[in-house]
C-alpha positions as CSV (number, residue, x, y, z in Angstrom):
1,X,-10.8,0.9,6.6
2,X,-11.1,-1.9,4.0
3,X,-11.3,-1.3,0.3
4,X,-11.3,-3.5,-2.7
5,X,-9.0,-2.1,-5.4
6,X,-9.6,-2.2,-9.1
7,X,-7.6,0.8,-10.4
8,X,-5.4,3.7,-9.2
9,X,-5.8,4.5,-5.5
10,X,-4.7,7.4,-3.4
11,X,-5.3,7.4,0.4
12,X,-4.2,10.2,2.6
13,X,-5.1,10.2,6.3
14,X,-3.8,12.2,9.2
15,X,-4.7,9.5,11.7
16,X,-5.8,5.9,11.4
17,X,-4.7,2.7,9.9
18,X,-5.3,1.6,6.3
19,X,-6.1,-2.0,5.2
20,X,-6.2,-2.3,1.4
21,X,-7.4,-5.5,-0.2
22,X,-6.3,-6.0,-3.9
23,X,-7.4,-8.5,-6.5
24,X,-4.8,-11.2,-7.5
25,X,-4.5,-9.8,-11.1
26,X,-3.7,-6.2,-9.9
27,X,-0.5,-4.6,-11.1
28,X,0.6,-1.3,-9.5
29,X,3.5,0.9,-8.6
30,X,3.2,1.3,-4.8
31,X,4.4,4.1,-2.5
32,X,3.6,4.1,1.2
33,X,4.6,6.7,3.8
34,X,3.6,6.3,7.4
35,X,4.6,8.8,10.1
36,X,4.2,6.2,12.8
37,X,3.0,2.6,12.5
38,X,4.1,-0.3,10.5
39,X,3.9,-1.4,6.8
40,X,2.9,-5.0,6.2
41,X,2.2,-7.0,3.0
42,X,0.2,-10.2,2.7
43,X,0.9,-10.5,-1.1
44,X,4.0,-10.7,-3.3
45,X,5.7,-7.4,-3.9
46,X,8.9,-6.3,-5.5
47,X,10.8,-4.0,-3.2
48,X,12.5,-0.9,-4.7
49,X,13.1,0.9,-1.4
50,X,12.0,0.0,2.1
51,X,12.6,1.8,5.4
52,X,10.7,1.5,8.7
53,X,8.2,4.2,7.7
54,X,8.5,4.2,3.9
55,X,8.0,1.7,1.1
56,X,8.3,2.0,-2.7
57,X,7.9,-1.0,-4.9
58,X,5.7,-2.9,-7.4
59,X,2.9,-5.4,-7.5
60,X,2.7,-7.6,-10.6
61,X,3.3,-5.6,-13.9
62,X,3.2,-2.2,-12.1
63,X,0.6,-0.9,-14.5
64,X,-1.5,1.1,-12.0
65,X,-0.6,3.3,-9.0
66,X,-1.2,3.0,-5.3
67,X,-0.2,5.9,-3.0
68,X,-0.9,5.7,0.7
69,X,0.1,8.4,3.2
70,X,-0.8,8.3,6.9
71,X,0.5,10.5,9.7
72,X,-0.4,8.0,12.4
73,X,-1.3,4.4,11.9
74,X,-0.1,1.4,10.0
75,X,-0.7,0.2,6.5
76,X,-1.5,-3.4,5.4
77,X,-1.9,-4.5,1.8
78,X,-3.4,-8.0,1.3
79,X,-4.6,-10.0,-1.6
80,X,-8.3,-10.8,-1.5
């Protein structure tokens, strides 16, 4: 799944990976929870808390909100 983000985003999937493409000017508080799978970033993020299956942090000014929860599958955030 690929999406271009321009505002608040909530993704919840029981199975499947998430690939989220965000514009360079986006600011957001980010929370990602994966049951199994990895969490990968291809953009600058400020880490608040990071474990193997959980991430909480900030992109840019943190003005918006991105919540991603997947039971099985990885998550990748990229700038694009």
